[in-house]
gemmi code that builds the backbone of each chain (N, CA, C; Angstrom):
import gemmi

chains = {
    "A": [
        ("UNK", (34.389, -25.814, -41.529), (35.060, -25.597, -40.238), (34.908, -24.122, -39.823)),
        ("UNK", (35.173, -23.289, -40.813), (35.104, -21.855, -40.532), (33.678, -21.436, -40.174)),
        ("UNK", (32.723, -21.997, -40.944), (31.324, -21.629, -40.707), (30.855, -22.153, -39.346)),
        ("UNK", (31.374, -23.305, -38.942), (31.014, -23.880, -37.637), (31.496, -22.952, -36.511)),
        ("UNK", (32.708, -22.471, -36.700), (33.258, -21.549, -35.698), (32.452, -20.257, -35.644)),
        ("UNK", (32.050, -19.800, -36.829), (31.231, -18.593, -36.901), (29.914, -18.789, -36.155)),
        ("UNK", (29.306, -19.972, -36.426), (28.013, -20.287, -35.792), (28.170, -20.311, -34.281)),
        ("UNK", (29.264, -20.903, -33.805), (29.503, -20.973, -32.362), (29.646, -19.576, -31.766)),
        ("UNK", (30.357, -18.752, -32.519), (30.587, -17.374, -32.058), (29.255, -16.626, -31.948)),
        ("UNK", (28.425, -16.813, -32.989), (27.128, -16.119, -33.008), (26.267, -16.603, -31.845)),
        ("UNK", (26.270, -17.932, -31.611), (25.479, -18.468, -30.499), (25.956, -17.876, -29.185)),
        ("UNK", (27.275, -17.812, -29.047), (27.821, -17.285, -27.794), (27.355, -15.845, -27.580)),
        ("UNK", (27.460, -15.065, -28.633), (27.032, -13.663, -28.516), (25.550, -13.560, -28.208)),
        ("UNK", (24.784, -14.436, -28.856), (23.330, -14.422, -28.639), (23.013, -14.736, -27.182)),
        ("UNK", (23.709, -15.760, -26.642), (23.452, -16.152, -25.248), (23.811, -15.008, -24.311)),
        ("UNK", (24.974, -14.416, -24.536), (25.405, -13.304, -23.669), (24.418, -12.149, -23.774)),
        ("UNK", (23.982, -11.877, -25.003), (23.046, -10.774, -25.220), (21.738, -11.021, -24.461)),
        ("UNK", (21.221, -12.257, -24.579), (19.949, -12.571, -23.911), (20.105, -12.480, -22.395)),
        ("UNK", (21.219, -13.012, -21.901), (21.444, -12.959, -20.450), (21.532, -11.508, -19.968)),
        ("UNK", (22.252, -10.698, -20.716), (22.359, -9.282, -20.338), (20.992, -8.622, -20.361)),
        ("UNK", (20.194, -8.996, -21.353), (18.846, -8.445, -21.473), (18.016, -8.794, -20.239)),
        ("UNK", (18.134, -10.084, -19.820), (17.382, -10.537, -18.643), (17.835, -9.756, -17.419)),
        ("UNK", (19.151, -9.592, -17.286), (19.681, -8.886, -16.108), (19.173, -7.441, -16.081)),
        ("UNK", (19.208, -6.798, -17.240), (18.736, -5.405, -17.274), (17.238, -5.331, -17.004)),
        ("UNK", (16.518, -6.327, -17.505), (15.068, -6.341, -17.257), (14.795, -6.518, -15.770)),
        ("UNK", (15.593, -7.411, -15.127), (15.407, -7.640, -13.688), (15.709, -6.371, -12.897)),
        ("UNK", (16.672, -5.594, -13.391), (17.020, -4.361, -12.687), (15.847, -3.384, -12.691)),
        ("UNK", (14.908, -3.596, -13.580), (13.729, -2.726, -13.636), (12.727, -3.022, -12.550)),
        ("UNK", (12.902, -4.163, -11.857), (11.964, -4.520, -10.785), (12.286, -3.692, -9.550)),
        ("UNK", (11.332, -2.944, -9.080), (11.548, -2.166, -7.861), (10.368, -2.379, -6.926)),
        ("UNK", (10.615, -2.098, -5.662), (9.513, -2.155, -4.709), (8.775, -0.829, -4.759)),
        ("UNK", (7.476, -0.888, -4.945), (6.673, 0.340, -4.950), (6.116, 0.531, -3.546)),
        ("UNK", (6.498, 1.626, -2.930), (6.036, 1.892, -1.564), (4.525, 2.118, -1.570)),
        ("UNK", (3.847, 1.809, -0.431), (2.389, 1.957, -0.405), (1.933, 3.356, -0.777)),
        ("UNK", (2.733, 4.369, -0.396), (2.299, 5.748, -0.669), (2.578, 6.168, -2.107)),
        ("UNK", (3.190, 5.279, -2.880), (3.452, 5.603, -4.291), (2.439, 4.914, -5.202)),
        ("UNK", (1.404, 4.347, -4.598), (0.463, 3.561, -5.400), (-0.795, 4.323, -5.776)),
        ("UNK", (-0.781, 5.640, -5.554), (-1.967, 6.444, -5.837), (-2.411, 6.323, -7.280)),
        ("UNK", (-1.471, 6.438, -8.203), (-1.833, 6.341, -9.622), (-2.198, 4.919, -10.011)),
        ("UNK", (-1.513, 3.960, -9.408), (-1.808, 2.550, -9.723), (-3.192, 2.168, -9.233)),
        ("UNK", (-3.675, 2.868, -8.205), (-4.962, 2.516, -7.624), (-6.137, 3.082, -8.412)),
        ("UNK", (-5.851, 3.942, -9.377), (-6.956, 4.545, -10.140), (-7.698, 3.476, -10.934)),
        ("UNK", (-9.021, 3.622, -11.066), (-9.807, 2.562, -11.719), (-9.365, 2.282, -13.155)),
        ("UNK", (-8.949, 3.330, -13.887), (-8.576, 3.080, -15.274), (-7.218, 2.412, -15.412)),
        ("UNK", (-6.540, 2.142, -14.280), (-5.292, 1.399, -14.336), (-5.534, -0.107, -14.201)),
        ("UNK", (-6.781, -0.495, -13.972), (-7.090, -1.918, -13.813), (-6.922, -2.628, -15.158)),
        ("UNK", (-6.685, -3.942, -15.111), (-6.525, -4.719, -16.344), (-7.780, -4.600, -17.196)),
        ("UNK", (-8.933, -4.665, -16.532), (-10.200, -4.473, -17.226), (-10.884, -3.271, -16.579)),
        ("UNK", (-10.692, -2.067, -17.135), (-11.198, -0.884, -16.452), (-12.722, -0.803, -16.404)),
        ("UNK", (-13.400, -1.479, -17.349), (-14.872, -1.441, -17.344), (-15.412, -2.868, -17.370)),
        ("UNK", (-15.396, -3.562, -16.259), (-15.789, -4.977, -16.243), (-17.238, -5.196, -16.696)),
        ("UNK", (-18.125, -4.279, -16.316), (-19.535, -4.441, -16.663), (-19.714, -4.325, -18.180)),
        ("UNK", (-19.072, -3.297, -18.738), (-19.162, -3.069, -20.178), (-18.574, -4.239, -20.949)),
        ("UNK", (-17.438, -4.754, -20.500), (-16.829, -5.876, -21.222), (-17.710, -7.112, -21.133)),
        ("UNK", (-18.395, -7.300, -19.998), (-19.267, -8.462, -19.854), (-20.429, -8.374, -20.849)),
        ("UNK", (-21.016, -7.179, -20.961), (-22.131, -6.980, -21.887), (-21.670, -7.181, -23.326)),
        ("UNK", (-20.488, -6.633, -23.624), (-19.947, -6.787, -24.978), (-19.705, -8.256, -25.306)),
        ("UNK", (-19.138, -8.973, -24.344), (-18.853, -10.392, -24.562), (-20.157, -11.148, -24.776)),
        ("UNK", (-21.181, -10.765, -24.020), (-22.492, -11.414, -24.132), (-23.104, -11.153, -25.510)),
        ("UNK", (-23.048, -9.908, -25.937), (-23.568, -9.555, -27.262), (-22.821, -10.299, -28.351)),
        ("UNK", (-21.523, -10.306, -28.221), (-20.689, -10.947, -29.230), (-21.056, -12.429, -29.324)),
        ("UNK", (-21.185, -13.047, -28.162), (-21.510, -14.480, -28.120), (-22.846, -14.768, -28.772)),
        ("UNK", (-23.837, -13.912, -28.500), (-25.169, -14.186, -29.047), (-25.217, -13.943, -30.556)),
        ("UNK", (-24.474, -12.918, -31.007), (-24.433, -12.663, -32.450), (-23.770, -13.817, -33.188)),
        ("UNK", (-22.789, -14.425, -32.545), (-22.099, -15.530, -33.189), (-22.926, -16.818, -33.115)),
        ("UNK", (-24.083, -16.759, -32.460), (-24.994, -17.899, -32.319), (-24.294, -19.126, -31.767)),
        ("UNK", (-23.495, -18.883, -30.772), (-22.804, -20.011, -30.145), (-22.844, -19.794, -28.646)),
        ("UNK", (-22.371, -20.790, -27.918), (-22.271, -20.601, -26.481), (-21.365, -19.406, -26.260)),
        ("UNK", (-21.807, -18.447, -25.468), (-21.023, -17.225, -25.342), (-19.785, -17.496, -24.511)),
        ("UNK", (-18.900, -16.505, -24.529), (-17.668, -16.673, -23.753), (-17.990, -16.832, -22.282)),
        ("UNK", (-19.070, -16.162, -21.876), (-19.488, -16.370, -20.490), (-20.795, -17.165, -20.532)),
        ("UNK", (-20.667, -18.428, -20.881), (-21.851, -19.226, -21.184), (-22.750, -19.404, -19.968)),
        ("UNK", (-22.168, -19.189, -18.770), (-23.011, -19.317, -17.575), (-24.068, -18.219, -17.587)),
        ("UNK", (-23.775, -17.097, -18.274), (-24.721, -15.982, -18.278), (-25.640, -16.027, -19.486)),
        ("UNK", (-25.943, -17.167, -20.021), (-26.881, -17.251, -21.142), (-26.185, -17.717, -22.403)),
        ("UNK", (-26.141, -16.900, -23.416), (-25.512, -17.264, -24.675), (-26.450, -18.104, -25.520)),
        ("UNK", (-25.981, -18.447, -26.714), (-26.758, -19.347, -27.559), (-27.750, -18.634, -28.440)),
        ("UNK", (-27.436, -17.477, -28.966), (-28.214, -16.946, -30.073), (-29.208, -15.854, -29.756)),
        ("UNK", (-29.966, -15.955, -28.664), (-31.046, -14.989, -28.502), (-30.562, -13.674, -27.895)),
        ("UNK", (-29.460, -13.693, -27.234), (-28.953, -12.459, -26.636), (-29.706, -12.054, -25.393)),
        ("UNK", (-30.517, -12.974, -24.866), (-31.293, -12.597, -23.679), (-30.464, -12.772, -22.407)),
        ("UNK", (-30.795, -11.993, -21.427), (-30.083, -12.080, -20.152), (-30.798, -13.004, -19.190)),
    ],
    "B": [
        ("UNK", (31.902, -21.503, -21.839), (30.591, -20.950, -22.195), (29.607, -21.064, -21.033)),
        ("UNK", (29.520, -22.320, -20.512), (28.574, -22.545, -19.406), (29.026, -21.759, -18.181)),
        ("UNK", (30.364, -21.739, -18.008), (30.933, -20.981, -16.880), (30.521, -19.505, -16.960)),
        ("UNK", (30.644, -18.978, -18.178), (30.312, -17.565, -18.387), (28.830, -17.315, -18.107)),
        ("UNK", (28.010, -18.232, -18.599), (26.566, -18.102, -18.376), (26.249, -18.139, -16.895)),
        ("UNK", (26.917, -19.061, -16.179), (26.711, -19.167, -14.734), (27.106, -17.879, -14.035)),
        ("UNK", (28.244, -17.343, -14.477), (28.755, -16.118, -13.881), (27.750, -14.979, -14.068)),
        ("UNK", (27.258, -14.876, -15.293), (26.310, -13.802, -15.595), (25.020, -13.980, -14.800)),
        ("UNK", (24.554, -15.218, -14.711), (23.309, -15.483, -13.976), (23.473, -15.130, -12.502)),
        ("UNK", (24.611, -15.556, -11.934), (24.804, -15.249, -10.514), (24.945, -13.742, -10.314)),
        ("UNK", (25.558, -13.066, -11.283), (25.655, -11.601, -11.180), (24.259, -10.995, -11.190)),
        ("UNK", (23.402, -11.528, -12.053), (22.015, -11.056, -12.119), (21.294, -11.276, -10.806)),
        ("UNK", (21.504, -12.453, -10.231), (20.864, -12.784, -8.958), (21.331, -11.831, -7.859)),
        ("UNK", (22.635, -11.548, -7.858), (23.184, -10.630, -6.862), (22.539, -9.256, -6.997)),
        ("UNK", (22.353, -8.837, -8.264), (21.708, -7.540, -8.513), (20.322, -7.526, -7.893)),
        ("UNK", (19.578, -8.631, -8.103), (18.213, -8.718, -7.567), (18.230, -8.641, -6.057)),
        ("UNK", (19.152, -9.420, -5.440), (19.216, -9.448, -3.982), (19.562, -8.071, -3.428)),
        ("UNK", (20.429, -7.361, -4.152), (20.835, -6.039, -3.681), (19.650, -5.083, -3.676)),
        ("UNK", (18.663, -5.374, -4.533), (17.534, -4.451, -4.628), (16.496, -4.667, -3.537)),
        ("UNK", (16.528, -5.862, -2.926), (15.565, -6.129, -1.864), (15.978, -5.299, -0.652)),
        ("UNK", (15.098, -4.389, -0.237), (15.471, -3.518, 0.879), (15.470, -4.323, 2.179)),
        ("UNK", (16.339, -3.979, 3.095), (16.384, -4.730, 4.343), (15.062, -4.634, 5.109)),
        ("UNK", (14.734, -5.694, 5.793), (13.463, -5.738, 6.520), (13.473, -4.681, 7.619)),
        ("UNK", (12.376, -3.952, 7.722), (12.274, -2.884, 8.714), (12.259, -3.468, 10.125)),
        ("UNK", (12.763, -2.666, 11.042), (12.719, -3.099, 12.435), (11.268, -3.272, 12.857)),
        ("UNK", (11.023, -4.334, 13.598), (9.662, -4.598, 14.021), (9.332, -3.705, 15.209)),
        ("UNK", (8.342, -2.838, 15.011), (8.055, -1.824, 16.022), (7.172, -2.331, 17.146)),
        ("UNK", (6.352, -3.328, 16.843), (5.334, -3.755, 17.807), (6.009, -4.273, 19.077)),
        ("UNK", (5.466, -3.893, 20.203), (6.042, -4.324, 21.468), (6.444, -3.105, 22.252)),
        ("UNK", (7.592, -3.171, 22.873), (7.983, -2.059, 23.733), (9.012, -1.154, 23.073)),
        ("UNK", (8.676, -0.668, 21.885), (9.592, 0.245, 21.195), (8.906, 1.595, 21.026)),
        ("UNK", (9.643, 2.657, 21.305), (9.041, 3.975, 21.058), (8.923, 4.221, 19.556)),
        ("UNK", (7.957, 5.024, 19.139), (7.820, 5.303, 17.706), (8.968, 6.188, 17.216)),
        ("UNK", (9.327, 6.076, 15.950), (10.379, 6.949, 15.428), (9.889, 8.390, 15.411)),
        ("UNK", (10.799, 9.320, 15.658), (10.365, 10.734, 15.656), (10.130, 11.180, 14.208)),
        ("UNK", (9.120, 12.033, 14.038), (8.686, 12.396, 12.689), (8.623, 13.907, 12.521)),
        ("UNK", (8.905, 14.328, 11.320), (8.774, 15.745, 10.965), (7.475, 15.887, 10.188)),
        ("UNK", (6.399, 16.202, 10.910), (5.084, 16.286, 10.265), (4.601, 17.724, 10.266)),
        ("UNK", (3.713, 18.012, 9.327), (3.145, 19.364, 9.290), (1.618, 19.280, 9.280)),
        ("UNK", (0.992, 20.368, 9.766), (-0.461, 20.471, 9.664), (-0.816, 20.828, 8.227)),
        ("UNK", (-2.097, 20.777, 7.919), (-2.541, 21.092, 6.557), (-2.189, 22.523, 6.163)),
        ("UNK", (-2.119, 23.417, 7.178), (-1.802, 24.815, 6.868), (-0.295, 25.073, 6.812)),
        ("UNK", (0.505, 24.024, 6.951), (1.948, 24.180, 6.805), (2.714, 24.317, 8.112)),
        ("UNK", (1.988, 24.485, 9.234), (2.680, 24.604, 10.529), (3.214, 23.233, 10.931)),
        ("UNK", (4.380, 23.221, 11.551), (4.941, 21.922, 11.926), (4.248, 21.402, 13.190)),
        ("UNK", (4.097, 20.095, 13.252), (3.354, 19.468, 14.349), (4.318, 19.062, 15.463)),
        ("UNK", (3.758, 18.902, 16.668), (4.589, 18.505, 17.807), (4.943, 17.012, 17.695)),
        ("UNK", (6.023, 16.658, 18.362), (6.491, 15.275, 18.298), (5.697, 14.380, 19.263)),
        ("UNK", (5.933, 13.078, 19.183), (5.209, 12.122, 20.030), (5.459, 12.383, 21.509)),
        ("UNK", (6.677, 12.852, 21.808), (7.057, 13.073, 23.214), (6.047, 13.981, 23.909)),
        ("UNK", (5.561, 14.976, 23.172), (4.639, 15.954, 23.746), (3.306, 15.320, 24.131)),
        ("UNK", (3.015, 14.156, 23.562), (1.716, 13.529, 23.796), (1.810, 12.374, 24.792)),
        ("UNK", (2.953, 12.241, 25.436), (3.134, 11.159, 26.406), (2.069, 11.258, 27.496)),
        ("UNK", (1.578, 10.112, 27.929), (0.529, 10.116, 28.935), (-0.839, 9.916, 28.311)),
        ("UNK", (-0.882, 9.979, 26.983), (-2.149, 9.733, 26.286), (-1.994, 8.538, 25.357)),
        ("UNK", (-3.088, 7.861, 25.108), (-3.054, 6.777, 24.131), (-3.219, 7.418, 22.749)),
        ("UNK", (-2.306, 7.091, 21.846), (-2.356, 7.712, 20.512), (-2.688, 6.658, 19.464)),
        ("UNK", (-3.653, 6.996, 18.652), (-4.055, 6.134, 17.532), (-3.519, 6.810, 16.273)),
        ("UNK", (-2.407, 6.288, 15.739), (-1.786, 6.895, 14.551), (-2.257, 6.125, 13.328)),
        ("UNK", (-2.821, 6.849, 12.389), (-3.355, 6.192, 11.197), (-2.723, 6.794, 9.951)),
        ("UNK", (-2.041, 5.953, 9.172), (-1.492, 6.413, 7.894), (-2.529, 6.149, 6.812)),
        ("UNK", (-2.895, 7.164, 6.053), (-3.955, 7.000, 5.059), (-3.657, 7.773, 3.783)),
        ("UNK", (-4.414, 7.461, 2.736), (-4.318, 8.196, 1.468), (-5.711, 8.300, 0.870)),
        ("UNK", (-5.914, 9.338, 0.066), (-7.266, 9.619, -0.445), (-7.759, 8.550, -1.417)),
        ("UNK", (-6.827, 7.838, -2.071), (-7.227, 6.882, -3.098), (-7.509, 5.498, -2.538)),
        ("UNK", (-7.418, 5.353, -1.224), (-7.487, 4.006, -0.641), (-8.887, 3.725, -0.104)),
        ("UNK", (-9.615, 2.775, -0.702), (-10.996, 2.526, -0.279), (-11.169, 2.147, 1.197)),
        ("UNK", (-10.306, 1.298, 1.771), (-10.510, 0.990, 3.197), (-10.347, 2.222, 4.089)),
        ("UNK", (-9.564, 3.227, 3.601), (-9.403, 4.447, 4.402), (-10.743, 5.177, 4.523)),
        ("UNK", (-11.540, 5.100, 3.463), (-12.865, 5.736, 3.489), (-13.696, 5.100, 4.605)),
        ("UNK", (-13.549, 3.765, 4.731), (-14.310, 3.059, 5.770), (-13.778, 3.360, 7.155)),
        ("UNK", (-12.470, 3.626, 7.252), (-11.888, 3.825, 8.579), (-12.202, 5.209, 9.142)),
        ("UNK", (-12.541, 6.159, 8.285), (-12.785, 7.515, 8.788), (-13.978, 7.615, 9.744)),
        ("UNK", (-15.133, 7.016, 9.403), (-16.237, 7.069, 10.373), (-15.878, 6.404, 11.698)),
        ("UNK", (-15.079, 5.326, 11.605), (-14.658, 4.626, 12.820), (-13.803, 5.547, 13.695)),
        ("UNK", (-12.890, 6.277, 13.066), (-12.007, 7.168, 13.836), (-12.799, 8.335, 14.425)),
        ("UNK", (-13.797, 8.797, 13.647), (-14.646, 9.878, 14.187), (-15.371, 9.400, 15.435)),
        ("UNK", (-15.870, 8.158, 15.362), (-16.584, 7.567, 16.492), (-15.641, 7.405, 17.687)),
        ("UNK", (-14.409, 6.996, 17.409), (-13.418, 6.840, 18.486), (-13.214, 8.160, 19.210)),
        ("UNK", (-13.124, 9.246, 18.441), (-12.929, 10.562, 19.042), (-14.119, 10.918, 19.936)),
        ("UNK", (-15.324, 10.617, 19.444), (-16.528, 10.952, 20.221), (-16.547, 10.153, 21.523)),
        ("UNK", (-16.165, 8.863, 21.441), (-16.290, 7.988, 22.603), (-15.142, 8.118, 23.595)),
        ("UNK", (-13.932, 8.313, 23.079), (-12.772, 8.168, 23.967), (-11.918, 9.414, 24.125)),
        ("UNK", (-12.286, 10.514, 23.481), (-11.423, 11.700, 23.557), (-11.256, 12.161, 25.005)),
        ("UNK", (-12.375, 12.162, 25.754), (-12.293, 12.637, 27.142), (-11.640, 11.602, 28.056)),
        ("UNK", (-11.447, 10.380, 27.540), (-10.790, 9.359, 28.372), (-9.284, 9.307, 28.089)),
        ("UNK", (-8.812, 10.169, 27.210), (-7.362, 10.254, 26.981), (-6.893, 9.615, 25.690)),
        ("UNK", (-7.761, 9.545, 24.681), (-7.320, 9.008, 23.382), (-7.091, 10.159, 22.413)),
        ("UNK", (-6.022, 10.049, 21.666), (-5.748, 11.042, 20.618), (-5.653, 10.307, 19.291)),
        ("UNK", (-6.492, 10.693, 18.345), (-6.416, 10.115, 17.008), (-5.621, 11.076, 16.138)),
        ("UNK", (-4.600, 10.553, 15.482), (-3.811, 11.390, 14.569), (-3.737, 10.681, 13.226)),
        ("UNK", (-4.263, 11.331, 12.204), (-4.253, 10.741, 10.864), (-3.120, 11.379, 10.067)),
        ("UNK", (-2.245, 10.554, 9.546), (-1.115, 11.068, 8.756), (-1.371, 10.763, 7.289)),
        ("UNK", (-1.488, 11.829, 6.511), (-1.802, 11.655, 5.094), (-0.532, 11.389, 4.287)),
        ("UNK", (-0.640, 10.438, 3.347), (0.519, 10.067, 2.528), (0.258, 10.308, 1.044)),
        ("UNK", (-0.680, 11.203, 0.736), (-0.947, 11.486, -0.674), (0.238, 12.190, -1.317)),
        ("UNK", (0.440, 11.921, -2.606), (1.515, 12.616, -3.308), (1.106, 14.053, -3.625)),
        ("UNK", (-0.214, 14.278, -3.703), (-0.737, 15.602, -3.992), (-1.648, 16.034, -2.835)),
        ("UNK", (-1.285, 17.125, -2.188), (-2.031, 17.569, -1.002), (-3.479, 17.895, -1.345)),
        ("UNK", (-3.716, 18.361, -2.571), (-5.082, 18.724, -2.970), (-6.011, 17.511, -2.909)),
        ("UNK", (-5.468, 16.321, -3.241), (-6.266, 15.092, -3.152), (-6.752, 14.880, -1.719)),
        ("UNK", (-5.840, 15.116, -0.779), (-6.191, 14.934, 0.630), (-7.269, 15.932, 1.038)),
        ("UNK", (-7.128, 17.165, 0.576), (-8.102, 18.206, 0.936), (-9.475, 17.871, 0.357)),
        ("UNK", (-9.487, 17.363, -0.867), (-10.746, 16.940, -1.485), (-11.412, 15.823, -0.710)),
        ("UNK", (-10.596, 14.885, -0.260), (-11.107, 13.755, 0.525), (-11.709, 14.259, 1.832)),
        ("UNK", (-10.994, 15.189, 2.481), (-11.453, 15.688, 3.780), (-12.725, 16.522, 3.642)),
        ("UNK", (-12.929, 17.109, 2.459), (-14.168, 17.858, 2.243), (-15.355, 16.894, 2.199)),
        ("UNK", (-15.118, 15.694, 1.672), (-16.198, 14.702, 1.578), (-16.336, 13.902, 2.870)),
        ("UNK", (-15.201, 13.644, 3.498), (-15.197, 12.852, 4.734), (-14.536, 13.680, 5.829)),
        ("UNK", (-15.314, 14.541, 6.468), (-14.708, 15.449, 7.447), (-14.089, 14.693, 8.622)),
        ("UNK", (-13.029, 15.282, 9.174), (-12.327, 14.660, 10.292), (-12.479, 15.520, 11.530)),
        ("UNK", (-12.784, 14.898, 12.669), (-12.833, 15.645, 13.918), (-11.566, 15.382, 14.737)),
        ("UNK", (-10.502, 14.991, 14.027), (-9.202, 14.716, 14.659), (-8.132, 15.388, 13.793)),
        ("UNK", (-6.948, 15.628, 14.355), (-5.924, 16.297, 13.550), (-5.427, 15.440, 12.384)),
        ("UNK", (-5.316, 16.068, 11.235), (-4.758, 15.407, 10.052), (-3.417, 16.064, 9.752)),
        ("UNK", (-2.372, 15.250, 9.729), (-1.032, 15.778, 9.486), (-0.518, 15.284, 8.142)),
        ("UNK", (0.454, 16.017, 7.614), (1.043, 15.633, 6.327), (2.476, 15.153, 6.538)),
        ("UNK", (2.812, 14.113, 5.808), (4.179, 13.603, 5.829), (4.750, 13.829, 4.430)),
        ("UNK", (5.198, 15.068, 4.196), (5.589, 15.461, 2.844), (6.745, 14.622, 2.316)),
        ("UNK", (7.731, 14.358, 3.161), (8.913, 13.636, 2.682), (8.696, 12.127, 2.691)),
        ("UNK", (7.602, 11.665, 3.314), (7.305, 10.232, 3.484), (8.340, 9.528, 4.357)),
        ("UNK", (9.172, 10.316, 5.031), (10.201, 9.730, 5.882), (9.570, 9.055, 7.093)),
        ("UNK", (8.493, 9.682, 7.585), (7.817, 9.134, 8.770), (7.257, 7.749, 8.447)),
        ("UNK", (6.599, 7.648, 7.293), (6.019, 6.352, 6.884), (7.118, 5.316, 6.713)),
        ("UNK", (8.246, 5.765, 6.192), (9.368, 4.846, 5.988), (9.904, 4.353, 7.334)),
        ("UNK", (10.065, 5.292, 8.279), (10.601, 4.928, 9.590), (9.634, 4.036, 10.361)),
        ("UNK", (8.345, 4.272, 10.167), (7.339, 3.442, 10.833), (7.235, 2.071, 10.162)),
        ("UNK", (7.772, 1.953, 8.942), (7.703, 0.683, 8.221), (6.310, 0.409, 7.696)),
        ("UNK", (5.668, 1.446, 7.171), (4.315, 1.280, 6.638), (4.377, 0.420, 5.368)),
        ("UNK", (3.679, -0.716, 5.393), (3.671, -1.559, 4.196), (2.258, -1.733, 3.655)),
        ("UNK", (1.277, -1.162, 4.346), (-0.097, -1.316, 3.872), (-0.825, 0.000, 4.045)),
        ("UNK", (-1.911, 0.144, 3.338), (-2.709, 1.368, 3.442), (-4.141, 0.947, 3.743)),
        ("UNK", (-4.754, 1.396, 4.813), (-4.166, 2.185, 5.885), (-3.362, 1.324, 6.862)),
        ("UNK", (-2.459, 1.942, 7.592), (-1.730, 1.269, 8.666), (-1.987, 2.024, 9.956)),
        ("UNK", (-2.297, 1.279, 11.009), (-2.627, 1.903, 12.279), (-1.612, 1.470, 13.333)),
        ("UNK", (-1.131, 2.438, 14.109), (-0.190, 2.146, 15.183), (-0.797, 2.658, 16.478)),
        ("UNK", (-0.914, 1.774, 17.461), (-1.444, 2.189, 18.752), (-0.288, 2.410, 19.712)),
        ("UNK", (-0.187, 3.643, 20.208), (0.895, 3.993, 21.134), (0.298, 4.158, 22.528)),
        ("UNK", (0.894, 3.491, 23.515), (0.305, 3.514, 24.861), (0.740, 4.769, 25.636)),
        ("UNK", (0.277, 4.842, 26.905), (0.530, 6.060, 27.691), (2.013, 6.273, 27.975)),
        ("UNK", (2.784, 5.163, 27.987), (4.230, 5.302, 28.242), (4.976, 5.754, 26.983)),
        ("UNK", (4.248, 5.809, 25.868), (4.883, 6.260, 24.625), (5.534, 5.126, 23.853)),
        ("UNK", (4.980, 3.908, 23.979), (5.529, 2.768, 23.261), (4.504, 2.221, 22.272)),
        ("UNK", (4.968, 1.793, 21.114), (4.058, 1.216, 20.115), (3.640, -0.169, 20.607)),
        ("UNK", (2.352, -0.337, 20.833), (1.889, -1.587, 21.418), (1.186, -2.485, 20.409)),
        ("UNK", (0.634, -1.873, 19.374), (-0.096, -2.698, 18.412), (-0.035, -2.075, 17.019)),
        ("UNK", (0.176, -2.945, 16.026), (0.165, -2.467, 14.639), (-0.977, -3.165, 13.922)),
        ("UNK", (-1.776, -2.386, 13.245), (-2.898, -2.958, 12.501), (-2.792, -2.522, 11.047)),
        ("UNK", (-2.792, -3.504, 10.152), (-2.650, -3.154, 8.731), (-3.967, -3.393, 7.998)),
        ("UNK", (-4.348, -2.422, 7.197), (-5.613, -2.520, 6.480), (-6.760, -2.161, 7.396)),
        ("UNK", (-7.964, -2.113, 6.845), (-9.135, -1.866, 7.684), (-10.337, -2.553, 7.064)),
        ("UNK", (-10.858, -3.554, 7.776), (-12.076, -4.234, 7.323), (-13.146, -4.010, 8.386)),
        ("UNK", (-14.378, -4.050, 7.947), (-15.486, -3.696, 8.835), (-15.448, -4.509, 10.129)),
        ("UNK", (-15.129, -5.785, 10.028), (-15.170, -6.669, 11.202), (-14.080, -6.388, 12.224)),
        ("UNK", (-13.081, -5.611, 11.824), (-11.940, -5.423, 12.711), (-12.106, -4.238, 13.654)),
        ("UNK", (-13.171, -3.484, 13.449), (-13.379, -2.289, 14.263), (-13.536, -2.657, 15.742)),
        ("UNK", (-14.311, -3.717, 16.011), (-14.568, -4.129, 17.395), (-13.288, -4.514, 18.100)),
        ("UNK", (-12.461, -5.263, 17.364), (-11.185, -5.735, 17.905), (-10.295, -4.543, 18.309)),
        ("UNK", (-10.269, -3.557, 17.414), (-9.449, -2.364, 17.692), (-9.984, -1.593, 18.894)),
        ("UNK", (-11.297, -1.520, 18.968), (-11.947, -0.805, 20.086), (-11.540, -1.420, 21.412)),
        ("UNK", (-11.589, -2.779, 21.446), (-11.239, -3.479, 22.691), (-9.792, -3.169, 23.076)),
        ("UNK", (-8.900, -3.216, 22.079), (-7.480, -2.921, 22.333), (-7.297, -1.516, 22.894)),
        ("UNK", (-8.038, -0.559, 22.312), (-7.928, 0.836, 22.754), (-8.431, 0.971, 24.185)),
        ("UNK", (-9.561, 0.306, 24.457), (-10.124, 0.372, 25.814), (-9.119, -0.156, 26.819)),
        ("UNK", (-8.470, -1.279, 26.476), (-7.471, -1.864, 27.366), (-6.324, -0.900, 27.626)),
        ("UNK", (-5.866, -0.237, 26.568), (-4.742, 0.694, 26.707), (-5.146, 1.900, 27.536)),
        ("UNK", (-6.426, 2.304, 27.428), (-6.890, 3.489, 28.171), (-6.983, 3.200, 29.664)),
        ("UNK", (-7.299, 1.921, 30.002), (-7.426, 1.552, 31.420), (-6.056, 1.525, 32.096)),
        ("UNK", (-5.036, 1.139, 31.321), (-3.690, 0.966, 31.887), (-3.215, 2.198, 32.630)),
        ("UNK", (-2.498, 1.938, 33.731), (-1.880, 3.062, 34.482), (-0.420, 3.180, 34.015)),
        ("UNK", (0.085, 4.378, 34.047), (1.490, 4.558, 33.635), (2.407, 3.952, 34.690)),
    ],
}
model = gemmi.Model(1)
for chain_id, residues in chains.items():
    chain = gemmi.Chain(chain_id)
    for i, (resn, *xyz) in enumerate(residues, 1):
        res = gemmi.Residue()
        res.name, res.seqid = resn, gemmi.SeqId(i, " ")
        for name, pos in zip(("N", "CA", "C"), xyz):
            atom = gemmi.Atom()
            atom.name, atom.element = name, gemmi.Element(name[0])
            atom.pos, atom.b_iso = gemmi.Position(*pos), 0.0
            res.add_atom(atom)
        chain.add_residue(res)
    model.add_chain(chain)
structure = gemmi.Structure()
structure.add_model(model)
structure.setup_entities()
């Protein structure tokens, strides 16, 4: 009985903690004005800052693994040819 | 328990709603532009819109890091060449956080029109700039008649026609 009550208490605290966490995380969302996007617009801020390099790397990796490459439309399959 | 969770969730939602800034007044139509405290590149303060009444003003908000702004500069230079003597004034308002960036940009893409700085960004806020570049066309009566957001190659002709129409208008 006692342990059940303890478990309930812990669950309650956990739920409150998670909810508070979500609320605080949401408070971090702000609107970025267009004139504040200078740093965000820099090329190295992109998800893939070097798309060409990553494509070549993926192609090499695929050919070395002698399988259909991750970008199989661009060749793949062992020879590493473009 | 569920009640408490609901309470907390609704409190969270209220927090989110409070953060959404109120929608800016829609300027397009017969509204005068908000008055702005702008400065020239050399630090001198610029004249207000009132002083330019009687002329069609092409106000362009731009920043050095914005690729469409690079495309819009030759267009604005061309506008100055074609329409300056017909009563068009092009005014580019820079919104860079660092003035040196703007100066570097202007060294590569020279401007034959005045470039002003909005150091406090209050002007951009009052104009309700939500895109880069943003263009506001002010007619001879001093009213904002057209807002154009962004700049794509195909839109230059459309803007030209609008400007020509505004230039023909009598006060």
